[in-house]
N, C-alpha and C positions, 0 to 999 in steps of 0.2 A: 671536890663535887659543887657543881653549880646548883644553887637552888634559887626559883623566882620569888618574889615577894611583891605585894602591892604598895606601892609609895604614895601615901596621902599627903596632898601638900597645899599649902595654901600662902597667900602674900600678909604679913604682918608688918606694914607700913612699907620700907623698901627691902625686907627680907622673905627670902623664901623660907617656911616652917613647915616640916613634915615627919612623917612617923611610918613606920613600918606597921601595917593594921594586924598582920600575922604575928607579929614579935612584940608584946607590950614590953615599953620600957625602951623602945629604939627610936629616938626624937631626938631630931638636932635641926640646924638653920644654916642659911648660907647667903650671900650676897648675890649669886647665880644660881641658876638650878643646877648646873654642873656641880659646884659646890657644895649644896646640899646633897646631893648624891653621894657625893666622895665623902662627906662628913657622917651620912648614916652608914653607909658602908664600914666606917672606921667605928662606928658606936657599935654597929653589929658584930665585928670582929672582936672588939674591947670585951663586950658582954660575954663572948662565948669564952675567951680565956677566962675569965672569972668564974663563970658557971660549972665549967665543966672539970673537976679534978683530974689527973691522970688514973686510968683504970690498970691495977697490976692484976687481977685477977679474971677468969672468965665470965664474961655476963651475958645475959639473954633477955630479948624483949617480948613484948606481948602488948595487944591491945586491949584496952579496959573499957568498958562503957560507965559513964558518970552520969545518973539522972540530975536536970537542974530543976 
């Protein structure tokens, strides 16, 4: 499944630095914009591998509202 995210990026001296705005903790850098994109994708996939343990039972989901 493909999901679209917003890559926010900037220059830090000669490096492209960026993060996914919708996913806290997905942050990387690269010497080129293409390298930054590849690195951010890798960080996102690594984060998913670490965050989601295998599910061995039936699960359900629901949306909940949280006041700020």
